[in-house]
N, C-alpha and C positions, 0 to 999 in steps of 0.2 A: 536437193539441195536447198531450193527456195524454201521450202516448207520446214527445213530444219533450221534455216535462219531466223524465220518467223517464229518458231517455236522457242527457240533460244532468247530472243528478243521478248516474248512474251513473259517467259520465266523470270529474266532479269528484271522487266517492268514490275511483275508482281511481287517480287522479292524486295524490290526498292520501295515499293508503296507500303509493304508490310513492315520493313524496317523504319519507314518514316511515320507509323503510326504512333499515336500518344498512348503510353502504357502508364497507368496511374496505380500507385500502392491502394491496396484494399481499404485502408484507414481513410482515404480521401475519396469519399463516393457518396450518393444520394443518402439523405437523411442525416448526415453528420451535423454535429455541434461544433462551431469554432469559438475561441476563447475571445470574450468581448474586448475591445478597446486595447487591442494588441497589434502587433505586427507579427502577422501568421505566415509562417512557411508552409508553401505548397510545392510540391516536388513531382517528379515523374521520369519517365524514359522516352526517348525518341532518337531520330538518327542524329550524329554528330553535326554540330553547326546548324542545325535547324532552328529558326526562329520561332519563338513560341509567344503566342498572347493570352493573357488570362483577362477576363472581364468579369468584374464583380457586380451582382445584381443591386446591392445595397446602396453603392455610390455611383454606379455607371462608370466608373473608372476601369482604365485598359493598363495593365502592366506587361512589360515585355522583357523578354530574356533569349538567351541563345543556349542550345543545348552544348554541353561540354564533350570533350574528346572520349570520356567514359559513358557516353550516352545519356547522361543525367542531367537534368535541368532543375533549377531552384528559382522560386520566385517569392518574395515577401509582399503581402497585401495587409492593407489596413482594414480593422474590424470596427464597428461602431458599437455604441451601448446595446447591451442586451434587450431583445424584445422577442414577442412571439410571431412576428412576421417571417414567413418562409421565402427564401431567396434562391437564386440560380446562379451559378458559377459556369462560364463557358472558357474552355481552354482550346486555342486553335492552332493550327499549323496550315501551310499551304496545302496540304494533302488531307488533313484530318481534323475532326472537331470532337470534342468530349463535353457534355452537358451534365452538370452536378446539380439534381434537383432537391427542393425541400431541405435546404440548408437553414440551419436556426444559428442564431448568436447568443451565446450564454456564458456558462461557467463549465470548465471542463476538467475533470480530475483523473489521476492515474490511480487504479486500485490494484495493487500486486500483492505477491507473497506466495505461500504454501497452501495446503488442503483447506484450511480454515478460511482463507480468502476465495478459493477455488468453490467450496462446497456451494451448490446451487439452492435456490430457494425450495425446491421440491424435496430436497433431502438426498441421502446416497442409499439406494436400497440394496446394492451389493453388500454393505457392511451395516444395514440397519440403523442408519444415522439419521434421525429426523431433524427437521427445523422446526421449532415450535411454532405453532398457529399458522404454519405455512399455506394450508389451503384457503384459509380466509384471506390472507394477505395477498395471494396469487389473484385470487376473483375480484379483489378489490384494487387491483394494481393498475387499471386502464389510466394511462397519462402520456399523451403523444409528446408531451415538452420534456419527458425524462428518458433519455435515449442512451443505447449501450452497445458498445463494440468489444467482442471478446476476441482476442488474439488465440488462435488455435495452438495448442501446446506443440511445441517443437524444438528438437535440439539439432545444433550444428556446430561443426568445427569453425565455420567461416560466418561473417556476418550477412544476414541476409536482407534483400531489398524489399521483399514482400512477404506478407503472411495471409493466410486465408482469414476470412472474417467479414461481417456486413454490419452495418450501423441499423438498429432497429428501434421501432418506437415500443413503449413499454405498454403490454396488455396482458391478459390472461394466458395467451398462448405463447407469448414470448418470455413472461416473467419467470416461469418455471425452470428455465435454464440459466437464468441470471444468478451471479453470485449473490448470496443472500446478504452478506455483509454489504456490498457495494450497492445493492438495491435499498436496504434501510438507511444507508448513507445518503444516496442520492434522493432518496424520497423526502427526508427531512430538509435538506438543502433547498430543494425544489418547492417544497411548502412555505418555508420561511422566506427565501429570497425572492421568489416569485419571478424567476426568469428560468429559462430553458437550462437543463442540466445534461451535460454529456459525461458518460463514465467508460474510460478506457479500462477494460479489464485484461490484466495479463499475469495469470498465476498458474502455477504446477505443483500439485501435491507431492510431498515427500522431498521437496527441494531444499538445497542449503543456500545460503546467501552467496557463497562463491560462485555458483552456478550463474547467479544473475549479474555477475561483474564482468566487466571488460578486462582484457589484459592490461590495458593502461591503468585501471583501477587496482589491479593487483600486483603492479610492479613493485610496491613495497613490502611484499610479502613473499619472499623467495622460497618459504618453506611450502608454499602452495604451488604445486605441479601444474603447468597449463598444458593440456594435451597438443600434440604436434600431429597426430594420425588417428584415423578412426580405430586402427589395430590397437593403440594404447588405451582404447577405453572398453570398459565392459558394457554390453548393450543394456543390462538391466539397470545401470546406475548412471545412464547418460545425464539425467535431469539433476544429477547430484555432482557432475564434474565441472570445475571452473570453467567459465566462460560459455558454457553450452547453452545456455537458456537466454543469456544477454544476446549471443549470436543468432539464436533461432527465434527469438520472440521480441525482446526489448528493442533490438536494433531497427526493425521493421517500423516502429511507431515513434522512435526517439526523434524529437523535433516537431512533432505535432503539438502545437501550443497548449499548454495546460496550466490551471492555476496552483496545482499542487498535487501531492500524491498521498494515498492512505496505504500502509504496508501491516500485513499480518503474517509474521513469518517468524521463525526461532526454534520450532520443535527440532528441525533437522542441525541445530547447532548448539542445542542445550548442554551437550556433553564438554563444551569448550567456551564457556560464558566468559572468561576473561578477556578473550581476543575480540569478542563480537562488536563492542563499541567501536574498535578501531576499523574493523571490516565495514560495519554501517557508514561511518564516516566516509571512508574511502568510495564506497559505492554511490552515497549520496553526493559527494563532491563531482564524480565522475557523471553523474546524471544531469547535474547543472551545466557541465560543459557540453554533454550531448544535446541537451535541449537548448543551448546557446543562450542563456539567460542569466541574470544576475544572481538569481536565488528563487527558490519557492519552498513552501513549506512541506515537510514530511510529517503527518501524523501516524503513529503506529499503535498496535494492539499489544498491551501485556501479554503472556503467556497466561492462560487460565490454569488454576491448580488441577493436577491430576494425579492419581495414586499409582497409575499402571507404569510410570516411567522408571528407568534404572538408576536415574540420578536424581539428586534433590533440585529440582528446578526453580526452587527459591533463590538459588545463586544466579541463575539465569534472569529472572526477574530483577535481581538486585543490578545486574548489568544493563538491562533495559532501562531501569530507573537512572543509571549513571547517564545514559545517552541523553534523555530529557533534561538532566541537569546541566550538562555540560556541552551539548550541540545546540547551536543556534537555529531558531526555526523549526524545531521538533518539539513534539509532546507526545505523551503516553496515555492512552485510554486504559485505564485500571479495571481488570476483570476478576478481582477475587471473589466474588459473590456469585459467579456463574458456572465455575469448574464443577466436573462431575467425577467422581471416584475412579470408574474404570472406562472413560471415553475421554480421549483428548481433543474431541471435535464437539465442544459444547453444543446443546440444541438451541439454546437461548442467542440467536444471532440478532434479533432487533436491538436488544441493549448495546451489543457491540458495534454495530453501525451507527446506532444514534449517538453514542459516547463519542465516537470519531467525529461525527457531525457538531456535536456541541463544541468540541476543540476548534474545528474550521470556523464555525459561526462566531466563536467568541474571540479567537485569535486573528483569523484572516479577514472576516467580515465585520469585526467591531461591534458584534452584539454582546458587549463585555459587561453590562450591568448585571445580568444573572451570573450566578457563581457556577461557571461552567467546568471548573476543574474539580479533581479530587484532592482532599485535604492531603498535606505533605508534611512529614516529620520535620520540625523546626529544632528547637533546643530540647535538650535531655539533662535533668538535673538529677543528683543523687543526694539525698540529705537523710542521714541516719538509716532508718528502715524503709523508706520509700523513694522510688523512682518515678520522676514526674516527666512526662512526655507532652510538650508543647506542639501544636500542629499549626502551620500556617494554611493560608487558602482554605480557612474554616471560619469566615467572618460570623456567621450565625451559630456556630458551635458543632458539637458532635451529636451522633444518636446511635442508637442499635435498633430503632424502630421497636422498642418494648421487649428486645431479646435479652438474654444475658450476654455480658460482655465477655467471651471467651478468645482463646488465641494468643493472650499475652503471657511471656514467660520473663522471669528474671533470674539472674545468676550473681553469685559473690566471686571473690577471688578465686575459688575453688574450680570455677568456670562449669559448675553443674548447674543446669537450668531446671527451674520448678514453674508450675503454673501458678500465675498471679491473681490475686484479687484486684480486679480493675473498677475504678470510679470514675465516670465523667464528671469534670466541672467546666462545663461550656466549650473551650478550645484545648482543654488539658486533660490528659487521662493520668491518674495516679495509682500506682501500682505497689502492692506489698505481698509479701509470703511469709509464713511463719517458718518456714525452712531457709529464709534467706534474711539473715537479720541485718546485713549489710551490703544491699546490690551495687552492682558495678556495671552490669550490662542488661539490656532489653532486647527481647526479640518479639515479633508479632507474626504469627501465621508463617514462620519460616520454616515450611516444610513443603514437600512436592504437593501435597494434598491437605488443604485446610479451607474451611468456608469463612471468609470473613464476614463480620457481623458488624464492623466499625464504618460508619458512614458521615459524611457530611450532612447537613438538613438539606443540601440539594439532591440526596439520595445517591451520591456517588460514593463508591467505598475507598477505603484507606488501602495501599498497597501493602504487601508483605514487607518487612524491614528488620534490621539489626544494627545495634549500636556498636557491636564488637567485630573483631576480624579473626576470632578464633577459629580452628578448623578450617582455614581460608583455603579456597581451590587453588591447585597448583597453577601456576602461570604457564599458558601454552607458549610454543615459540613461534607463532605466525610469522613474526618479523624478523626471526633469526635464520 
């Protein structure tokens, strides 16, 4: 009997100690980068009512909090200016202690979307999809101040506290699995800003935007059904099911302080372009709440032209352009020149990442003397047999870099488009066609696949566009 009592007491003591342990989410771990000059959320689990102390190495400060009844504790710590100094964070209770080592202070960005964001620097062998110049870039990737955390792909009916993943320094052995777009983005930021850069990668191939949204974000879209049980979900499309990627991936890192986000997604929604801007806005608004901040920028990628789609993706690119025009703190990286006829995954990933970085450097970090944006259509005039398209954000003019200017079409009242002869006059393109004596509408590369050849002198391409609303897409009923 005595031994039974001793054994029972030992089990209770062991369970108590285990329950009193500090449990941290994977994203709060060795080698992490914290956003500079911010109030940073650190969180974890321990026994309810447990006193938690967090000691930060950069200012020798101690922050105290108490674990809630849900076993979760949260504390906010202040970070200094970015530097290349490595710090330690100690987290302690009466029964346990965690030490987080090699912590840097710098700039942190969320990198999310579907397969074009997920695509690793090494390429994808199963589908014979390469990344241009990948081996050279991998071998030259060594940079302990560019760090990367990749959220393991997961779907869930319910928000998850944790995710599998580790923070890694960039080197040839780790770069092979990094998102190529995120790598090129972070590499240029680090080079220009000369501070540590942290990249939170969270993407899933084949996903649609609804899967990345929380139930709260989808409340104004009653036509989108939120699953209530596993039985209601087809196993092979969980990553396309509303809320499933938010719950399984985003929720576990939401709140880890970031400067902003880059987003490369849309292939999964290109059949319903009309409702996409509203979904994007709802997701973005919800992210702001989840990260508990006033605002942060989201820079996103235009879908590159591709001829293998069943719908005209120019309509989707038009919807994406509308986001950039109407939603604050957003901007679009134009990709009209890198598309491939039979491949929705362009191999040119360096221009994608770097164009996103140009937007961040120009808009967020105020390196705004260089012309960092693509030219945008301004005013269109029709006079007799000529259509004139004036472009804004093209202070130094337009160019084709010596190629023939193709892709423009004009139409008269009969709504029949014909190829136009195009002439550049600094920041204006004048269009004529013998088949259209009196033009009333202009289109440029408004097809699923077209190679854009019109650029600003900064080398950034002009997006596809149209001046008309003929053959308009049928409005979807997301909100009905």
